[in-house]
N, C-alpha and C positions, 0 to 999 in steps of 0.2 A: 504494499501499499504505500501511496506517496501522500507527502502532505505540504501544501504551500503555508509559510506562515510569515510574519514579520518581527518575530522575537529572538532570532538566533543568536543564541551565546557561546555555545560550545564547539569549537572546532581546532581540529590538526593543523590547517593552513594558517599561513601569515595573513591574515585578512585585517583591515582596518575598520573600526566603527561597524562593526558585523550586525549591530542591532537596527542600522538603517537600511537593510537588505531585506528582500523577500527571500524565503529560503525553501528550497525543494528537498525535502528529508526521505529517507527510505526507512520505512518500518514494516517488521514481519511480527506476528504474534510469539512465534518459536524461532529465534535465529539458530538454533541448533541444527535446523534443517540445510544451513548455509556451511560451504566450505570455510575455514578459518580465514583464508585470503578474502572472501567475500564478506565476512562480518567485519574484518577490518575496514574494506572499501566503505561499506554502509555507515561507518562511524566517522568517517573523514570527508571533508568538504574542500570545494575549491570554486573560485570566482568567475564567472563567465556572463556577459550580455547584462551586466548590470545586476545580477542575483548569484546567491549563494545555493551552489548545488551539492549534493552528496555524490561522493566518488563513486557509489554504487552504480550510476547513470554515466553513460559515455554520450556526449554529443555526436549524433549521428548526421544530422544535417541540419543546416540554418539558412534562412531568408531574411534579407533586410527589407522592410517594407511598412508603409503607413497603416497601421491596423484600425485606427479608430477616427481618421480624417482630422487630425489635427495638425498636419503638415510637420510630424515630427517621425523619423525613420525609427520605428521599432522592430522587432524580431519574432519570428515564429521559427520554432527547433523542435528536432525529434530527439528525445532522449530514449536510449537504448540500456536496459538494465545489462550488467555484466552476464549476468546469469544465462541471458539468451546468446550472448557472443561467444562465452568460453565455458567448455563442458565442464572443467573443475568446479567451476561454481554452482552447476545445478546437479550434480550428482547424486545428491540426497533429496531433491525436490521432485516431487509428483508433476508431471508434464502439465496438468490442470491447474497447478497452483503457482505456475512461474509468472512473475510480473509482467506487465503489458509494455510495450513501448508506447511513450507519452508525446503528445504534440502540445507544447505549450505557446501561449501567447505572452510575450513581455513588452508591457507598454513603456515607453521611454520617458522617464519623469526629468531628465537632465541631471548634469553632475555625475555621470557616471551610474545613476540608480535607475533601474526599472521596478516595475510592478507587475506581478502576475495578474493576468485578466481571468485568463481560463486554462485549464489542463484537461486535455480530452485524450482517453484511453481506449477509443473506440474507432480511431481513423487510420492508424498506421498497421500494416503485416505485424503479427506476432509471431511469424515462425522464426526458428533460431538461427543465428548466423548467415552462412551463405546461403541456406535456404529461405531467407527473408524474401518477399516479393515486392518489397518496397522500392521504387525506382525513382526517388527524388521529387521535388518541388520547383514549380517555375512561376514567375510574375505571369499574370494574364491581365486583360484589359479591365477586367471587374474584381480581380484581386490576386489570386494565385491557386494554382492547381496541385494537387497531390496524385501521383503517378503510381500505379503498381502494374507489373506486367510478369509473366511466366512463359515457360514452354520453348519448344522449338520447332519441330514439324507440326504439331498441335499448339498452336500459343494464343495469349490473349494479352490484352492491354486494357487498363482500367483507370479512367481519369475524374476526380471530382474536381470540379470547378467551383471555388469558394468566394462569396463576394466578400469584401470589407468595406463595402459603402455604409453597413449600420455602424454607428459609433460604439455599440455596446456587444456586439457578438458576430460570429461567422454567419453566413447563410449559405447553404447548397444552391446553386442555380443552374447547375449542368452536369450530368454525367456522359462520358464519352467511353463507349466500349467498342473494342475491336477484337474480332474472333478471327484466327487466321488457320489455313492448313496448306501446306507447302507454300506455293505463291499466290495462293488465293486469299480474300478476305471480306469480311462483310464487318460494316460500323454502324453502331446504332448509338442514337444520341437521346437521351432523357431530359427534357427541359422543364425548368422550374420557375421561369421568367412570370412576371417581374419582380415578384417578392422574394422568391427564393424559398427554402424548406430548412427547417431545424435541424442541424446536424446531431442531435442530442440521442435519437434512435438509429444513427446508422450503425451498422455491425460488420465492419469491413472484413473481419477474419471470416464471418459466416459467407459472405459473397465471395472471398479466394477459395473457400474450402469447397464451394460449389462450381469451381473453374470458372466463376462469373458467366454461371448458365449458359455457356458456350458449347455444350455437348450437342444440342439440337442443332446447332448452326455448324458445327463441324460436319456433322452427319450431311446436312445438306450441302456443304461444299464438297464434301467426297463424292456425292451422287453427280454433281455439275461438272465434276473434273473428269468422270469416267467417260 
């Protein structure tokens, strides 16, 4: 479980005035389920993006973008728990108890300080290590996109286009899905204009586990190729 707070006091890192920084901690009910090196990481911290972060989380990706239309450059970034990156950390954990990757919105408050607006644990692939289907973020005209992809002969690409036009939250305005077989492909778009859709109920890992529902499309592409 991750916790964002503003009263951080205990750290092994050399940080100044840490009470001024929002903090992302990592906590588990039973740390005995973690390897010793991971327990150590969970109790240590570092500073990034104007926040204090538990060393249990690795910054996997980041994007500089204005998230709340105040003309300041904020940061949206992906945190990956070390238990998903390194087998040694999760050898005692059940797969269904592994912590999720997180998407974090950090609003720029100036003077090197940021505030956490929201943390999402439902928008990024939770597959471990190199098996992760996450394929980066990019700026769009409306805000930014989160991209996932997998496969070779039978492959899929799945992009969620998120709007940053609202000052207090992200909105899903489009999904672009591409299912490919050999050199043929079919592209499908789902549009939620103009007001967008809440991201709270998205379960990207369920979508990924279902191969983005590309099975029927792959079958159709196979038939057309014959």
